[in-house]
C-alpha positions in Angstrom: 39.1 -35.3 -63.6 42.1 -33.4 -64.6 44.0 -31.4 -61.8 42.5 -27.8 -62.6 39.3 -29.9 -62.3 40.4 -30.5 -58.9 41.5 -27.8 -58.2 39.1 -25.8 -59.3 35.9 -27.4 -57.1 37.8 -27.1 -53.9 38.1 -23.6 -54.6 34.9 -23.4 -55.0 34.2 -25.7 -52.3 36.5 -23.0 -49.9 34.1 -20.1 -51.6 31.0 -21.4 -50.7 31.9 -22.8 -47.2 33.3 -19.2 -46.7 30.2 -17.6 -47.5 28.5 -19.4 -45.4 30.4 -18.6 -42.5 30.3 -15.0 -43.7 26.0 -14.7 -43.1 27.2 -17.2 -40.5 29.2 -14.3 -39.1 26.0 -11.4 -39.7 22.8 -13.1 -39.0 25.3 -14.0 -35.3 26.1 -10.5 -35.4 22.7 -9.1 -36.1 21.6 -11.5 -33.4 23.3 -9.8 -31.1 22.8 -6.3 -31.7 19.1 -8.1 -31.7 19.3 -8.9 -27.9 20.6 -6.0 -26.9 18.4 -4.0 -27.7 15.6 -5.9 -26.3 17.9 -6.1 -23.2 18.1 -2.4 -23.5 14.7 -2.2 -23.8 13.5 -4.4 -21.1 16.1 -2.7 -18.9 14.2 1.2 -19.9 10.4 -0.8 -18.7 12.0 -1.4 -15.7 13.5 1.7 -14.7 9.7 3.2 -15.6 8.4 0.3 -13.5 10.5 0.6 -10.4 9.8 4.9 -10.2 6.4 3.8 -10.3 6.9 2.3 -7.9 8.9 4.3 -5.6 6.2 6.5 -6.7 3.0 4.9 -5.2 5.4 3.1 -2.5 6.1 7.0 -0.9 2.3 7.9 -1.4 0.8 5.1 0.8 3.5 5.0 3.2 2.5 9.1 3.6 -1.5 7.5 3.9 -0.3 5.7 6.2 1.5 8.2 8.4 -2.0 11.0 7.7 -3.8 7.1 9.3 -1.5 7.3 12.2 -2.1 10.9 12.9 -6.0 11.2 12.4 -6.3 8.0 14.7 -4.7 9.8 17.0 -5.6 13.3 16.9 -9.5 10.5 16.9 -8.3 8.5 20.7 -7.2 12.1 21.8 -10.7 13.7 21.2 -12.5 10.5 22.8 -10.6 10.2 25.8 -11.3 14.4 26.2 -14.9 13.5 25.3 -14.8 11.1 28.3 -12.8 13.0 30.7 -16.0 15.7 30.0 -18.1 12.8 30.7 -16.6 11.7 33.6 -16.4 15.7 35.1 -19.9 16.0 33.5 -20.6 12.9 35.6 -19.2 14.8 39.3 -20.7 18.0 39.1 -23.9 16.1 38.0 -23.6 14.3 41.5 -22.1 17.2 43.4 -25.6 19.1 42.0 -28.2 16.2 43.7 -25.8 16.8 47.1 -26.2 20.1 47.3 -29.6 20.3 45.9 -32.2 20.6 48.6 -35.5 20.3 47.0 -33.1 16.9 44.8 -35.4 14.1 45.9 -35.0 9.9 45.6 -37.4 9.8 43.1 -36.6 12.7 40.8 -32.7 10.9 41.9 -34.4 7.6 39.6 -35.6 8.6 37.4 -32.5 10.3 35.9 -30.5 7.2 37.3 -33.1 5.4 34.6 -33.3 7.4 32.1 -29.3 7.9 31.8 -29.0 3.7 32.0 -31.9 4.1 29.0 -29.4 6.0 27.4 -26.7 4.4 28.0 -28.6 1.1 26.8 -27.8 -0.1 30.4 -30.8 -1.2 33.1 -28.7 -1.1 36.6 -31.6 0.2 38.0 -35.3 -1.0 38.6 -38.2 0.8 40.0 -40.0 -1.3 43.0 
């Protein structure tokens, strides 16, 4: 083999190596661009999900606040109802005390009917 053939083979090998390196670099650039596009897509999706999560959290907090207000209103109404029951019992007792027509048997029946409505039998008749 002559010197010209060796030089030609070396030049051909260098050209092949250059082509392989260029192709590898292009693949690497395309891969990097593809990964950047994928990362940007993931970031966009993450922002969308973050916005949805914040909106859902705000809705949940608003619903919880409404529930707390309703519970407070219910407690307040229950307290007012209890106060009204106590006042009614006081007035009923006072009416019995001052009623000249009131007798013990009627009072016993009234107490029994109240206890029956409450589900408790506090007095028994003999």
